[in-house]
Every structure is written in structure tokens, then in C-alpha cells.
C-alpha positions in Angstrom: 71.4 16.8 156.2 72.5 19.0 153.3 69.2 20.5 152.1 70.6 22.2 148.9 69.5 20.9 145.5 72.3 19.8 143.2 70.9 22.3 140.7 68.6 25.2 141.3 65.1 25.4 139.9 64.0 28.8 138.4 60.3 29.7 138.8 58.6 32.9 137.5 57.1 34.6 140.5 55.5 37.5 138.7 56.3 39.6 135.6 60.0 40.4 135.5 60.8 38.4 138.6 62.3 34.9 138.6 62.9 33.1 141.9 65.8 30.8 142.3 64.8 27.7 144.3 68.2 26.4 145.5 67.2 24.5 148.6 64.4 22.6 150.2 63.7 25.6 152.5 63.4 27.8 149.4 60.9 25.4 147.9 58.8 25.2 151.0 58.8 29.0 151.4 57.7 29.4 147.8 54.9 26.9 148.1 53.7 28.2 151.5 53.6 31.7 149.9 51.5 30.4 147.0 48.0 32.2 146.9 45.4 30.3 148.8 42.8 30.6 146.0 45.2 29.0 143.5 46.2 26.0 145.5 45.1 22.7 144.1 46.0 19.0 144.3 49.3 19.5 142.4 50.3 22.2 145.0 49.3 20.0 147.9 51.2 17.0 146.5 54.3 19.1 145.9 54.3 20.7 149.3 53.7 17.3 151.0 56.7 15.8 149.0 58.9 18.7 150.2 57.9 18.1 153.8 58.5 14.4 153.5 62.0 15.1 152.1 62.6 17.5 155.0 61.7 14.8 157.4 64.0 12.3 155.7 61.2 10.1 154.2 62.0 11.0 150.6 65.2 11.8 148.8 66.0 15.5 148.2 66.0 15.1 144.5 62.5 13.7 144.5 61.4 17.1 146.1 63.4 19.0 143.5 61.7 17.0 140.7 58.3 17.7 142.3 59.0 21.4 142.4 60.1 21.3 138.7 56.9 19.4 137.8 54.8 21.9 139.8 56.5 24.8 137.9 56.0 23.1 134.6 52.3 22.3 135.3 51.7 26.0 136.4 53.6 27.4 133.4 56.1 29.2 135.6 59.2 26.9 135.1 62.0 28.9 133.6 65.3 27.9 132.0 68.5 28.7 134.1 70.1 32.0 133.3 72.7 31.8 130.5 75.4 33.4 132.7 75.8 31.9 136.2 77.5 34.0 138.9 80.5 31.7 139.0 81.1 32.4 135.3 81.8 36.1 135.8 85.5 36.8 136.1 86.4 39.3 138.8 89.0 42.0 138.2 92.6 41.1 139.0 93.9 42.1 142.3 90.8 41.3 144.3 90.4 44.9 145.6 93.7 44.8 147.5 95.7 48.0 147.8 99.2 47.8 146.6 101.9 48.7 149.2 
């Protein structure tokens, strides 16, 4: 099973740090690292949805949508960066040494 989302979700982890959630494993890690004292029904439902997707009981995009909803509810959902890594042009030559 390909466990990568079709589009990454960006969540603010703390001031100045945005975490890219690109896969189901990233989402589960993020939710498992969530502070115990800040866990609630929304967190529990999101984590359960991710585990169900991991086990093949829910589609991968349902888990992605749940993570986005979690981020939105917690106020940590961020817009994707304006410049994606694939948009940056590399210098010509690719670092090869001319003969």
C-alpha cells in the first residue's frame, strides 16, 4: 500500500516550525507526539482514523482529511509554502566536472 498522501498537510508544530505531513506514518507520528494533557475527542478520532487507514479499513484520503480537520480545529493548519522544492531550478551542469 502506498501510504503517501496525494498532497502534504502543513501543521504548525511550534513558533517558527511548520511540519510537513506527507504520509500516513508522518500523521501518526505527529498525533502520537501530541501532548497528553492536550488530547481530546478530536485528537482521539483523528488518530483512530489514521490507524484504520493504516489497517486498510478507511481510504488514505479520509485520513488526510481528518488530519487537515484536526489542524483546522486546533488552529495549526497552515497553507502550503509558496515555493515547492520541485519549482526551484538547479544550476546547469548538475555539478559534473567538464573533461
